[in-house]
All heavy atoms as atom14 arrays in JSON, in Angstrom:
{
  "sequence": "MDRGLKTKGFMKGGSFAVTLGESGGEVACAVTVDDGTVRTASASGAFATAICSGF",
  "atom14_mask": [
    [1, 1, 1, 1, 1, 1, 1, 1, 0, 0, 0, 0, 0, 0],
    [1, 1, 1, 1, 1, 1, 1, 1, 0, 0, 0, 0, 0, 0],
    [1, 1, 1, 1, 1, 1, 1, 1, 1, 1, 1, 0, 0, 0],
    [1, 1, 1, 1, 0, 0, 0, 0, 0, 0, 0, 0, 0, 0],
    [1, 1, 1, 1, 1, 1, 1, 1, 0, 0, 0, 0, 0, 0],
    [1, 1, 1, 1, 1, 1, 1, 1, 1, 0, 0, 0, 0, 0],
    [1, 1, 1, 1, 1, 1, 1, 0, 0, 0, 0, 0, 0, 0],
    [1, 1, 1, 1, 1, 1, 1, 1, 1, 0, 0, 0, 0, 0],
    [1, 1, 1, 1, 0, 0, 0, 0, 0, 0, 0, 0, 0, 0],
    [1, 1, 1, 1, 1, 1, 1, 1, 1, 1, 1, 0, 0, 0],
    [1, 1, 1, 1, 1, 1, 1, 1, 0, 0, 0, 0, 0, 0],
    [1, 1, 1, 1, 1, 1, 1, 1, 1, 0, 0, 0, 0, 0],
    [1, 1, 1, 1, 0, 0, 0, 0, 0, 0, 0, 0, 0, 0],
    [1, 1, 1, 1, 0, 0, 0, 0, 0, 0, 0, 0, 0, 0],
    [1, 1, 1, 1, 1, 1, 0, 0, 0, 0, 0, 0, 0, 0],
    [1, 1, 1, 1, 1, 1, 1, 1, 1, 1, 1, 0, 0, 0],
    [1, 1, 1, 1, 1, 0, 0, 0, 0, 0, 0, 0, 0, 0],
    [1, 1, 1, 1, 1, 1, 1, 0, 0, 0, 0, 0, 0, 0],
    [1, 1, 1, 1, 1, 1, 1, 0, 0, 0, 0, 0, 0, 0],
    [1, 1, 1, 1, 1, 1, 1, 1, 0, 0, 0, 0, 0, 0],
    [1, 1, 1, 1, 0, 0, 0, 0, 0, 0, 0, 0, 0, 0],
    [1, 1, 1, 1, 1, 1, 1, 1, 1, 0, 0, 0, 0, 0],
    [1, 1, 1, 1, 1, 1, 0, 0, 0, 0, 0, 0, 0, 0],
    [1, 1, 1, 1, 0, 0, 0, 0, 0, 0, 0, 0, 0, 0],
    [1, 1, 1, 1, 0, 0, 0, 0, 0, 0, 0, 0, 0, 0],
    [1, 1, 1, 1, 1, 1, 1, 1, 1, 0, 0, 0, 0, 0],
    [1, 1, 1, 1, 1, 1, 1, 0, 0, 0, 0, 0, 0, 0],
    [1, 1, 1, 1, 1, 0, 0, 0, 0, 0, 0, 0, 0, 0],
    [1, 1, 1, 1, 1, 1, 0, 0, 0, 0, 0, 0, 0, 0],
    [1, 1, 1, 1, 1, 0, 0, 0, 0, 0, 0, 0, 0, 0],
    [1, 1, 1, 1, 1, 1, 1, 0, 0, 0, 0, 0, 0, 0],
    [1, 1, 1, 1, 1, 1, 1, 0, 0, 0, 0, 0, 0, 0],
    [1, 1, 1, 1, 1, 1, 1, 0, 0, 0, 0, 0, 0, 0],
    [1, 1, 1, 1, 1, 1, 1, 1, 0, 0, 0, 0, 0, 0],
    [1, 1, 1, 1, 1, 1, 1, 1, 0, 0, 0, 0, 0, 0],
    [1, 1, 1, 1, 0, 0, 0, 0, 0, 0, 0, 0, 0, 0],
    [1, 1, 1, 1, 1, 1, 1, 0, 0, 0, 0, 0, 0, 0],
    [1, 1, 1, 1, 1, 1, 1, 0, 0, 0, 0, 0, 0, 0],
    [1, 1, 1, 1, 1, 1, 1, 1, 1, 1, 1, 0, 0, 0],
    [1, 1, 1, 1, 1, 1, 1, 0, 0, 0, 0, 0, 0, 0],
    [1, 1, 1, 1, 1, 0, 0, 0, 0, 0, 0, 0, 0, 0],
    [1, 1, 1, 1, 1, 1, 0, 0, 0, 0, 0, 0, 0, 0],
    [1, 1, 1, 1, 1, 0, 0, 0, 0, 0, 0, 0, 0, 0],
    [1, 1, 1, 1, 1, 1, 0, 0, 0, 0, 0, 0, 0, 0],
    [1, 1, 1, 1, 0, 0, 0, 0, 0, 0, 0, 0, 0, 0],
    [1, 1, 1, 1, 1, 0, 0, 0, 0, 0, 0, 0, 0, 0],
    [1, 1, 1, 1, 1, 1, 1, 1, 1, 1, 1, 0, 0, 0],
    [1, 1, 1, 1, 1, 0, 0, 0, 0, 0, 0, 0, 0, 0],
    [1, 1, 1, 1, 1, 1, 1, 0, 0, 0, 0, 0, 0, 0],
    [1, 1, 1, 1, 1, 0, 0, 0, 0, 0, 0, 0, 0, 0],
    [1, 1, 1, 1, 1, 1, 1, 1, 0, 0, 0, 0, 0, 0],
    [1, 1, 1, 1, 1, 1, 0, 0, 0, 0, 0, 0, 0, 0],
    [1, 1, 1, 1, 1, 1, 0, 0, 0, 0, 0, 0, 0, 0],
    [1, 1, 1, 1, 0, 0, 0, 0, 0, 0, 0, 0, 0, 0],
    [1, 1, 1, 1, 1, 1, 1, 1, 1, 1, 1, 0, 0, 0]
  ],
  "atom14_positions": [
    [[29.12, 176.34, 192.47], [29.06, 176.17, 193.91], [28.96, 177.59, 194.52], [29.7, 178.48, 194.18], [30.3, 175.47, 194.41], [30.36, 175.3, 195.87], [31.84, 174.47, 196.53], [32.29, 173.37, 195.28], [0.0, 0.0, 0.0], [0.0, 0.0, 0.0], [0.0, 0.0, 0.0], [0.0, 0.0, 0.0], [0.0, 0.0, 0.0], [0.0, 0.0, 0.0]],
    [[28.0, 177.74, 195.39], [27.73, 179.01, 196.06], [28.15, 178.9, 197.48], [27.68, 178.05, 198.23], [26.3, 179.4, 195.92], [25.99, 180.77, 196.51], [26.87, 181.55, 196.73], [24.78, 181.03, 196.77], [0.0, 0.0, 0.0], [0.0, 0.0, 0.0], [0.0, 0.0, 0.0], [0.0, 0.0, 0.0], [0.0, 0.0, 0.0], [0.0, 0.0, 0.0]],
    [[29.08, 179.77, 197.95], [29.5, 179.74, 199.37], [29.35, 181.15, 199.94], [29.57, 182.12, 199.27], [30.98, 179.37, 199.44], [31.23, 177.93, 198.98], [32.63, 177.58, 199.12], [32.85, 176.3, 198.44], [33.63, 175.35, 198.94], [34.22, 175.5, 200.06], [33.78, 174.27, 198.28], [0.0, 0.0, 0.0], [0.0, 0.0, 0.0], [0.0, 0.0, 0.0]],
    [[28.96, 181.2, 201.14], [28.71, 182.48, 201.82], [29.67, 182.62, 202.99], [30.02, 181.62, 203.64], [0.0, 0.0, 0.0], [0.0, 0.0, 0.0], [0.0, 0.0, 0.0], [0.0, 0.0, 0.0], [0.0, 0.0, 0.0], [0.0, 0.0, 0.0], [0.0, 0.0, 0.0], [0.0, 0.0, 0.0], [0.0, 0.0, 0.0], [0.0, 0.0, 0.0]],
    [[29.96, 183.81, 203.34], [30.84, 184.15, 204.46], [30.31, 185.41, 205.12], [30.13, 186.45, 204.43], [32.3, 184.34, 203.99], [33.26, 184.83, 205.01], [33.48, 183.74, 206.09], [34.59, 185.18, 204.33], [0.0, 0.0, 0.0], [0.0, 0.0, 0.0], [0.0, 0.0, 0.0], [0.0, 0.0, 0.0], [0.0, 0.0, 0.0], [0.0, 0.0, 0.0]],
    [[30.05, 185.39, 206.38], [29.6, 186.58, 207.13], [30.69, 186.97, 208.09], [31.24, 186.13, 208.81], [28.32, 186.32, 207.84], [27.11, 186.15, 206.91], [25.84, 186.04, 207.7], [24.67, 185.88, 206.7], [23.4, 185.87, 207.37], [0.0, 0.0, 0.0], [0.0, 0.0, 0.0], [0.0, 0.0, 0.0], [0.0, 0.0, 0.0], [0.0, 0.0, 0.0]],
    [[30.97, 188.27, 208.18], [31.99, 188.74, 209.14], [31.48, 190.0, 209.81], [30.57, 190.67, 209.32], [33.3, 189.09, 208.4], [33.07, 190.09, 207.45], [33.87, 187.87, 207.72], [0.0, 0.0, 0.0], [0.0, 0.0, 0.0], [0.0, 0.0, 0.0], [0.0, 0.0, 0.0], [0.0, 0.0, 0.0], [0.0, 0.0, 0.0], [0.0, 0.0, 0.0]],
    [[32.13, 190.35, 210.89], [31.79, 191.58, 211.64], [33.08, 192.23, 212.1], [34.11, 191.51, 212.27], [30.96, 191.3, 212.89], [29.58, 190.8, 212.59], [28.81, 190.64, 213.9], [27.37, 190.22, 213.6], [26.63, 190.11, 214.84], [0.0, 0.0, 0.0], [0.0, 0.0, 0.0], [0.0, 0.0, 0.0], [0.0, 0.0, 0.0], [0.0, 0.0, 0.0]],
    [[33.07, 193.56, 212.28], [34.22, 194.21, 212.87], [35.28, 194.71, 211.91], [36.33, 195.14, 212.38], [0.0, 0.0, 0.0], [0.0, 0.0, 0.0], [0.0, 0.0, 0.0], [0.0, 0.0, 0.0], [0.0, 0.0, 0.0], [0.0, 0.0, 0.0], [0.0, 0.0, 0.0], [0.0, 0.0, 0.0], [0.0, 0.0, 0.0], [0.0, 0.0, 0.0]],
    [[35.06, 194.58, 210.62], [36.07, 195.07, 209.71], [36.04, 196.59, 209.57], [34.98, 197.23, 209.71], [35.86, 194.52, 208.29], [36.39, 193.11, 208.2], [35.57, 192.02, 208.29], [37.74, 192.86, 207.95], [36.02, 190.76, 208.16], [38.24, 191.57, 207.89], [37.37, 190.52, 207.95], [0.0, 0.0, 0.0], [0.0, 0.0, 0.0], [0.0, 0.0, 0.0]],
    [[37.2, 197.23, 209.37], [37.25, 198.63, 209.15], [36.93, 198.93, 207.65], [37.02, 198.05, 206.81], [38.69, 199.12, 209.48], [39.02, 198.94, 210.91], [40.74, 199.35, 211.25], [40.95, 200.98, 210.58], [0.0, 0.0, 0.0], [0.0, 0.0, 0.0], [0.0, 0.0, 0.0], [0.0, 0.0, 0.0], [0.0, 0.0, 0.0], [0.0, 0.0, 0.0]],
    [[36.53, 200.13, 207.4], [36.25, 200.56, 205.99], [37.52, 200.46, 205.17], [38.6, 200.69, 205.66], [35.79, 202.02, 206.04], [35.31, 202.49, 204.7], [34.67, 203.84, 204.8], [34.14, 204.26, 203.43], [33.38, 205.5, 203.54], [0.0, 0.0, 0.0], [0.0, 0.0, 0.0], [0.0, 0.0, 0.0], [0.0, 0.0, 0.0], [0.0, 0.0, 0.0]],
    [[37.35, 200.07, 203.88], [38.47, 199.98, 202.98], [38.95, 198.54, 202.71], [40.06, 198.33, 202.26], [0.0, 0.0, 0.0], [0.0, 0.0, 0.0], [0.0, 0.0, 0.0], [0.0, 0.0, 0.0], [0.0, 0.0, 0.0], [0.0, 0.0, 0.0], [0.0, 0.0, 0.0], [0.0, 0.0, 0.0], [0.0, 0.0, 0.0], [0.0, 0.0, 0.0]],
    [[38.1, 197.58, 202.95], [38.45, 196.2, 202.76], [38.44, 195.74, 201.32], [37.96, 196.45, 200.43], [0.0, 0.0, 0.0], [0.0, 0.0, 0.0], [0.0, 0.0, 0.0], [0.0, 0.0, 0.0], [0.0, 0.0, 0.0], [0.0, 0.0, 0.0], [0.0, 0.0, 0.0], [0.0, 0.0, 0.0], [0.0, 0.0, 0.0], [0.0, 0.0, 0.0]],
    [[38.93, 194.52, 201.1], [38.86, 193.92, 199.75], [38.73, 192.38, 199.97], [39.17, 191.86, 200.97], [40.02, 194.25, 198.88], [41.2, 193.76, 199.43], [0.0, 0.0, 0.0], [0.0, 0.0, 0.0], [0.0, 0.0, 0.0], [0.0, 0.0, 0.0], [0.0, 0.0, 0.0], [0.0, 0.0, 0.0], [0.0, 0.0, 0.0], [0.0, 0.0, 0.0]],
    [[38.12, 191.76, 198.97], [37.93, 190.27, 199.01], [38.3, 189.76, 197.62], [37.77, 190.24, 196.61], [36.49, 189.99, 199.32], [36.07, 188.57, 199.37], [36.63, 187.73, 200.31], [35.19, 188.04, 198.37], [36.27, 186.35, 200.3], [34.86, 186.68, 198.43], [35.4, 185.84, 199.34], [0.0, 0.0, 0.0], [0.0, 0.0, 0.0], [0.0, 0.0, 0.0]],
    [[39.2, 188.8, 197.58], [39.69, 188.27, 196.29], [39.47, 186.74, 196.22], [39.69, 186.03, 197.2], [41.14, 188.62, 196.07], [0.0, 0.0, 0.0], [0.0, 0.0, 0.0], [0.0, 0.0, 0.0], [0.0, 0.0, 0.0], [0.0, 0.0, 0.0], [0.0, 0.0, 0.0], [0.0, 0.0, 0.0], [0.0, 0.0, 0.0], [0.0, 0.0, 0.0]],
    [[39.07, 186.3, 195.06], [38.93, 184.84, 194.78], [39.73, 184.53, 193.51], [39.54, 185.18, 192.5], [37.46, 184.48, 194.6], [37.35, 183.0, 194.37], [36.57, 184.91, 195.77], [0.0, 0.0, 0.0], [0.0, 0.0, 0.0], [0.0, 0.0, 0.0], [0.0, 0.0, 0.0], [0.0, 0.0, 0.0], [0.0, 0.0, 0.0], [0.0, 0.0, 0.0]],
    [[40.64, 183.57, 193.6], [41.55, 183.27, 192.45], [41.37, 181.8, 192.05], [41.31, 180.91, 192.88], [43.0, 183.52, 192.87], [43.13, 184.88, 193.26], [43.91, 183.23, 191.68], [0.0, 0.0, 0.0], [0.0, 0.0, 0.0], [0.0, 0.0, 0.0], [0.0, 0.0, 0.0], [0.0, 0.0, 0.0], [0.0, 0.0, 0.0], [0.0, 0.0, 0.0]],
    [[41.34, 181.55, 190.72], [41.26, 180.19, 190.22], [42.67, 179.64, 189.97], [43.66, 180.41, 189.94], [40.55, 180.24, 188.83], [39.05, 180.57, 188.91], [38.52, 180.76, 187.49], [38.28, 179.57, 189.68], [0.0, 0.0, 0.0], [0.0, 0.0, 0.0], [0.0, 0.0, 0.0], [0.0, 0.0, 0.0], [0.0, 0.0, 0.0], [0.0, 0.0, 0.0]],
    [[42.77, 178.38, 189.81], [44.06, 177.71, 189.52], [44.29, 177.58, 188.06], [43.63, 178.22, 187.2], [0.0, 0.0, 0.0], [0.0, 0.0, 0.0], [0.0, 0.0, 0.0], [0.0, 0.0, 0.0], [0.0, 0.0, 0.0], [0.0, 0.0, 0.0], [0.0, 0.0, 0.0], [0.0, 0.0, 0.0], [0.0, 0.0, 0.0], [0.0, 0.0, 0.0]],
    [[45.26, 176.73, 187.73], [45.74, 176.57, 186.36], [44.63, 176.05, 185.45], [44.6, 176.39, 184.23], [46.87, 175.56, 186.37], [47.48, 175.29, 185.04], [48.67, 174.33, 185.14], [48.91, 173.79, 186.21], [49.3, 174.12, 184.06], [0.0, 0.0, 0.0], [0.0, 0.0, 0.0], [0.0, 0.0, 0.0], [0.0, 0.0, 0.0], [0.0, 0.0, 0.0]],
    [[43.74, 175.25, 185.95], [42.65, 174.67, 185.13], [41.62, 175.7, 184.7], [40.79, 175.5, 183.79], [41.98, 173.49, 185.77], [41.39, 173.87, 186.99], [0.0, 0.0, 0.0], [0.0, 0.0, 0.0], [0.0, 0.0, 0.0], [0.0, 0.0, 0.0], [0.0, 0.0, 0.0], [0.0, 0.0, 0.0], [0.0, 0.0, 0.0], [0.0, 0.0, 0.0]],
    [[41.58, 176.88, 185.35], [40.69, 177.94, 184.98], [39.23, 177.74, 185.28], [38.88, 176.87, 186.11], [0.0, 0.0, 0.0], [0.0, 0.0, 0.0], [0.0, 0.0, 0.0], [0.0, 0.0, 0.0], [0.0, 0.0, 0.0], [0.0, 0.0, 0.0], [0.0, 0.0, 0.0], [0.0, 0.0, 0.0], [0.0, 0.0, 0.0], [0.0, 0.0, 0.0]],
    [[38.39, 178.47, 184.64], [36.95, 178.4, 184.84], [36.43, 179.83, 184.99], [36.93, 180.78, 184.46], [0.0, 0.0, 0.0], [0.0, 0.0, 0.0], [0.0, 0.0, 0.0], [0.0, 0.0, 0.0], [0.0, 0.0, 0.0], [0.0, 0.0, 0.0], [0.0, 0.0, 0.0], [0.0, 0.0, 0.0], [0.0, 0.0, 0.0], [0.0, 0.0, 0.0]],
    [[35.33, 179.92, 185.77], [34.72, 181.22, 186.02], [34.64, 181.39, 187.56], [34.35, 180.46, 188.28], [33.31, 181.29, 185.42], [33.33, 181.23, 183.91], [31.96, 181.32, 183.35], [30.95, 181.4, 184.06], [31.84, 181.32, 182.09], [0.0, 0.0, 0.0], [0.0, 0.0, 0.0], [0.0, 0.0, 0.0], [0.0, 0.0, 0.0], [0.0, 0.0, 0.0]],
    [[34.85, 182.64, 188.03], [34.81, 182.97, 189.4], [34.08, 184.26, 189.6], [34.13, 185.11, 188.75], [36.24, 182.97, 190.01], [37.06, 184.07, 189.49], [36.18, 183.05, 191.52], [0.0, 0.0, 0.0], [0.0, 0.0, 0.0], [0.0, 0.0, 0.0], [0.0, 0.0, 0.0], [0.0, 0.0, 0.0], [0.0, 0.0, 0.0], [0.0, 0.0, 0.0]],
    [[33.4, 184.44, 190.73], [32.7, 185.68, 191.03], [32.72, 185.94, 192.53], [32.85, 184.98, 193.27], [31.29, 185.66, 190.5], [0.0, 0.0, 0.0], [0.0, 0.0, 0.0], [0.0, 0.0, 0.0], [0.0, 0.0, 0.0], [0.0, 0.0, 0.0], [0.0, 0.0, 0.0], [0.0, 0.0, 0.0], [0.0, 0.0, 0.0], [0.0, 0.0, 0.0]],
    [[32.63, 187.18, 192.94], [32.5, 187.52, 194.32], [31.43, 188.64, 194.46], [31.22, 189.34, 193.51], [33.81, 187.96, 194.93], [34.54, 189.43, 194.26], [0.0, 0.0, 0.0], [0.0, 0.0, 0.0], [0.0, 0.0, 0.0], [0.0, 0.0, 0.0], [0.0, 0.0, 0.0], [0.0, 0.0, 0.0], [0.0, 0.0, 0.0], [0.0, 0.0, 0.0]],
    [[30.82, 188.69, 195.59], [29.87, 189.72, 195.95], [29.99, 190.02, 197.42], [30.06, 189.13, 198.25], [28.43, 189.25, 195.57], [0.0, 0.0, 0.0], [0.0, 0.0, 0.0], [0.0, 0.0, 0.0], [0.0, 0.0, 0.0], [0.0, 0.0, 0.0], [0.0, 0.0, 0.0], [0.0, 0.0, 0.0], [0.0, 0.0, 0.0], [0.0, 0.0, 0.0]],
    [[30.03, 191.32, 197.73], [30.12, 191.77, 199.14], [28.96, 192.73, 199.38], [28.78, 193.7, 198.62], [31.48, 192.44, 199.44], [31.47, 193.05, 200.82], [32.6, 191.48, 199.2], [0.0, 0.0, 0.0], [0.0, 0.0, 0.0], [0.0, 0.0, 0.0], [0.0, 0.0, 0.0], [0.0, 0.0, 0.0], [0.0, 0.0, 0.0], [0.0, 0.0, 0.0]],
    [[28.2, 192.5, 200.42], [27.12, 193.43, 200.81], [27.52, 194.07, 202.15], [27.79, 193.35, 203.14], [25.8, 192.65, 200.98], [25.45, 191.97, 199.78], [24.68, 193.63, 201.33], [0.0, 0.0, 0.0], [0.0, 0.0, 0.0], [0.0, 0.0, 0.0], [0.0, 0.0, 0.0], [0.0, 0.0, 0.0], [0.0, 0.0, 0.0], [0.0, 0.0, 0.0]],
    [[27.57, 195.36, 202.17], [27.95, 196.09, 203.35], [26.67, 196.36, 204.19], [25.56, 196.36, 203.68], [28.65, 197.41, 202.93], [29.17, 198.23, 204.11], [29.83, 197.13, 202.02], [0.0, 0.0, 0.0], [0.0, 0.0, 0.0], [0.0, 0.0, 0.0], [0.0, 0.0, 0.0], [0.0, 0.0, 0.0], [0.0, 0.0, 0.0], [0.0, 0.0, 0.0]],
    [[26.86, 196.69, 205.45], [25.78, 196.94, 206.33], [24.72, 197.93, 205.81], [23.52, 197.73, 206.06], [26.23, 197.45, 207.73], [26.96, 196.34, 208.52], [26.71, 195.17, 208.25], [27.77, 196.72, 209.39], [0.0, 0.0, 0.0], [0.0, 0.0, 0.0], [0.0, 0.0, 0.0], [0.0, 0.0, 0.0], [0.0, 0.0, 0.0], [0.0, 0.0, 0.0]],
    [[25.18, 198.93, 205.08], [24.27, 199.93, 204.56], [23.55, 199.47, 203.31], [22.79, 200.18, 202.67], [24.95, 201.29, 204.34], [25.98, 201.26, 203.2], [26.14, 200.19, 202.57], [26.58, 202.25, 202.97], [0.0, 0.0, 0.0], [0.0, 0.0, 0.0], [0.0, 0.0, 0.0], [0.0, 0.0, 0.0], [0.0, 0.0, 0.0], [0.0, 0.0, 0.0]],
    [[23.79, 198.26, 202.84], [23.16, 197.69, 201.69], [23.92, 197.84, 200.39], [23.55, 197.3, 199.4], [0.0, 0.0, 0.0], [0.0, 0.0, 0.0], [0.0, 0.0, 0.0], [0.0, 0.0, 0.0], [0.0, 0.0, 0.0], [0.0, 0.0, 0.0], [0.0, 0.0, 0.0], [0.0, 0.0, 0.0], [0.0, 0.0, 0.0], [0.0, 0.0, 0.0]],
    [[25.07, 198.53, 200.47], [25.89, 198.68, 199.26], [26.46, 197.31, 198.82], [26.91, 196.55, 199.65], [27.11, 199.63, 199.57], [26.59, 200.84, 200.02], [27.95, 199.85, 198.34], [0.0, 0.0, 0.0], [0.0, 0.0, 0.0], [0.0, 0.0, 0.0], [0.0, 0.0, 0.0], [0.0, 0.0, 0.0], [0.0, 0.0, 0.0], [0.0, 0.0, 0.0]],
    [[26.35, 197.03, 197.55], [26.84, 195.76, 197.05], [28.01, 195.98, 196.05], [27.94, 196.84, 195.19], [25.72, 194.96, 196.29], [26.22, 193.68, 195.71], [24.56, 194.73, 197.21], [0.0, 0.0, 0.0], [0.0, 0.0, 0.0], [0.0, 0.0, 0.0], [0.0, 0.0, 0.0], [0.0, 0.0, 0.0], [0.0, 0.0, 0.0], [0.0, 0.0, 0.0]],
    [[29.09, 195.25, 196.24], [30.2, 195.24, 195.34], [30.29, 193.88, 194.73], [30.3, 192.87, 195.4], [31.5, 195.59, 196.07], [31.53, 196.93, 196.78], [31.74, 198.0, 195.75], [32.05, 199.23, 196.41], [31.27, 200.3, 196.39], [30.14, 200.25, 195.73], [31.62, 201.43, 196.99], [0.0, 0.0, 0.0], [0.0, 0.0, 0.0], [0.0, 0.0, 0.0]],
    [[30.45, 193.82, 193.36], [30.58, 192.53, 192.72], [31.72, 192.57, 191.71], [32.09, 193.63, 191.2], [29.25, 192.12, 191.95], [29.01, 193.13, 190.93], [28.11, 192.01, 192.9], [0.0, 0.0, 0.0], [0.0, 0.0, 0.0], [0.0, 0.0, 0.0], [0.0, 0.0, 0.0], [0.0, 0.0, 0.0], [0.0, 0.0, 0.0], [0.0, 0.0, 0.0]],
    [[32.2, 191.39, 191.36], [33.27, 191.25, 190.38], [33.26, 189.82, 189.84], [32.81, 188.9, 190.53], [34.69, 191.59, 190.94], [0.0, 0.0, 0.0], [0.0, 0.0, 0.0], [0.0, 0.0, 0.0], [0.0, 0.0, 0.0], [0.0, 0.0, 0.0], [0.0, 0.0, 0.0], [0.0, 0.0, 0.0], [0.0, 0.0, 0.0], [0.0, 0.0, 0.0]],
    [[33.72, 189.67, 188.64], [33.81, 188.34, 188.02], [35.01, 188.25, 187.13], [35.52, 189.29, 186.65], [32.54, 187.95, 187.27], [32.3, 188.83, 186.21], [0.0, 0.0, 0.0], [0.0, 0.0, 0.0], [0.0, 0.0, 0.0], [0.0, 0.0, 0.0], [0.0, 0.0, 0.0], [0.0, 0.0, 0.0], [0.0, 0.0, 0.0], [0.0, 0.0, 0.0]],
    [[35.5, 187.03, 186.85], [36.62, 186.82, 186.0], [36.59, 185.4, 185.46], [35.89, 184.56, 186.01], [37.92, 187.06, 186.72], [0.0, 0.0, 0.0], [0.0, 0.0, 0.0], [0.0, 0.0, 0.0], [0.0, 0.0, 0.0], [0.0, 0.0, 0.0], [0.0, 0.0, 0.0], [0.0, 0.0, 0.0], [0.0, 0.0, 0.0], [0.0, 0.0, 0.0]],
    [[37.31, 185.12, 184.38], [37.35, 183.79, 183.84], [38.74, 183.51, 183.24], [39.42, 184.46, 182.81], [36.25, 183.56, 182.81], [36.45, 184.42, 181.68], [0.0, 0.0, 0.0], [0.0, 0.0, 0.0], [0.0, 0.0, 0.0], [0.0, 0.0, 0.0], [0.0, 0.0, 0.0], [0.0, 0.0, 0.0], [0.0, 0.0, 0.0], [0.0, 0.0, 0.0]],
    [[39.08, 182.23, 183.19], [40.38, 181.85, 182.62], [41.33, 181.26, 183.65], [41.0, 181.21, 184.84], [0.0, 0.0, 0.0], [0.0, 0.0, 0.0], [0.0, 0.0, 0.0], [0.0, 0.0, 0.0], [0.0, 0.0, 0.0], [0.0, 0.0, 0.0], [0.0, 0.0, 0.0], [0.0, 0.0, 0.0], [0.0, 0.0, 0.0], [0.0, 0.0, 0.0]],
    [[42.48, 180.81, 183.19], [43.45, 180.23, 184.07], [44.01, 181.36, 184.98], [44.29, 182.41, 184.52], [44.61, 179.61, 183.25], [0.0, 0.0, 0.0], [0.0, 0.0, 0.0], [0.0, 0.0, 0.0], [0.0, 0.0, 0.0], [0.0, 0.0, 0.0], [0.0, 0.0, 0.0], [0.0, 0.0, 0.0], [0.0, 0.0, 0.0], [0.0, 0.0, 0.0]],
    [[44.08, 181.04, 186.26], [44.62, 181.93, 187.28], [43.83, 183.28, 187.36], [44.39, 184.31, 187.8], [46.12, 182.22, 187.06], [46.94, 180.97, 187.05], [47.48, 180.45, 185.89], [47.16, 180.27, 188.24], [48.27, 179.29, 185.84], [47.94, 179.11, 188.22], [48.47, 178.66, 187.03], [0.0, 0.0, 0.0], [0.0, 0.0, 0.0], [0.0, 0.0, 0.0]],
    [[42.62, 183.3, 186.91], [41.76, 184.53, 186.94], [41.47, 184.85, 188.4], [41.33, 183.96, 189.29], [40.47, 184.29, 186.18], [0.0, 0.0, 0.0], [0.0, 0.0, 0.0], [0.0, 0.0, 0.0], [0.0, 0.0, 0.0], [0.0, 0.0, 0.0], [0.0, 0.0, 0.0], [0.0, 0.0, 0.0], [0.0, 0.0, 0.0], [0.0, 0.0, 0.0]],
    [[41.32, 186.21, 188.72], [41.02, 186.69, 190.02], [39.89, 187.68, 189.99], [39.91, 188.62, 189.15], [42.25, 187.39, 190.66], [43.35, 186.43, 190.7], [41.93, 187.84, 192.06], [0.0, 0.0, 0.0], [0.0, 0.0, 0.0], [0.0, 0.0, 0.0], [0.0, 0.0, 0.0], [0.0, 0.0, 0.0], [0.0, 0.0, 0.0], [0.0, 0.0, 0.0]],
    [[38.82, 187.47, 190.77], [37.78, 188.42, 190.97], [38.02, 189.12, 192.28], [38.26, 188.48, 193.34], [36.41, 187.69, 190.97], [0.0, 0.0, 0.0], [0.0, 0.0, 0.0], [0.0, 0.0, 0.0], [0.0, 0.0, 0.0], [0.0, 0.0, 0.0], [0.0, 0.0, 0.0], [0.0, 0.0, 0.0], [0.0, 0.0, 0.0], [0.0, 0.0, 0.0]],
    [[38.01, 190.46, 192.23], [38.33, 191.26, 193.43], [37.17, 192.23, 193.73], [36.85, 193.06, 192.91], [39.59, 192.04, 193.28], [40.79, 191.1, 193.01], [39.86, 192.89, 194.56], [42.08, 191.82, 192.66], [0.0, 0.0, 0.0], [0.0, 0.0, 0.0], [0.0, 0.0, 0.0], [0.0, 0.0, 0.0], [0.0, 0.0, 0.0], [0.0, 0.0, 0.0]],
    [[36.5, 192.04, 194.87], [35.51, 193.02, 195.38], [36.2, 193.89, 196.33], [36.78, 193.48, 197.32], [34.37, 192.27, 196.04], [33.38, 191.19, 194.93], [0.0, 0.0, 0.0], [0.0, 0.0, 0.0], [0.0, 0.0, 0.0], [0.0, 0.0, 0.0], [0.0, 0.0, 0.0], [0.0, 0.0, 0.0], [0.0, 0.0, 0.0], [0.0, 0.0, 0.0]],
    [[36.12, 195.22, 196.08], [36.86, 196.16, 196.94], [36.07, 197.49, 197.03], [35.06, 197.64, 196.3], [38.27, 196.4, 196.51], [38.27, 196.94, 195.18], [0.0, 0.0, 0.0], [0.0, 0.0, 0.0], [0.0, 0.0, 0.0], [0.0, 0.0, 0.0], [0.0, 0.0, 0.0], [0.0, 0.0, 0.0], [0.0, 0.0, 0.0], [0.0, 0.0, 0.0]],
    [[36.53, 198.35, 197.82], [35.93, 199.71, 197.92], [34.76, 199.74, 198.85], [33.86, 200.51, 198.68], [0.0, 0.0, 0.0], [0.0, 0.0, 0.0], [0.0, 0.0, 0.0], [0.0, 0.0, 0.0], [0.0, 0.0, 0.0], [0.0, 0.0, 0.0], [0.0, 0.0, 0.0], [0.0, 0.0, 0.0], [0.0, 0.0, 0.0], [0.0, 0.0, 0.0]],
    [[34.82, 198.87, 199.88], [33.66, 198.9, 200.82], [34.16, 199.16, 202.21], [35.31, 199.26, 202.48], [32.93, 197.55, 200.78], [33.81, 196.35, 201.01], [34.07, 195.85, 202.23], [34.35, 195.67, 199.87], [34.83, 194.76, 202.42], [35.12, 194.57, 200.03], [35.41, 194.07, 201.33], [0.0, 0.0, 0.0], [0.0, 0.0, 0.0], [0.0, 0.0, 0.0]]
  ]
}
């Protein structure tokens, strides 16, 4: 499932985290900053967390 989220007005230095539950699976995140910089992360397993940060 692909979900998108657009935001405005955040200060530099944000982070975005996506966490799975006990049943696990695969999770990924991607953040595109106004200047075109892309941050991506992925994880798999029970309670796995993908964290996009440094933007």
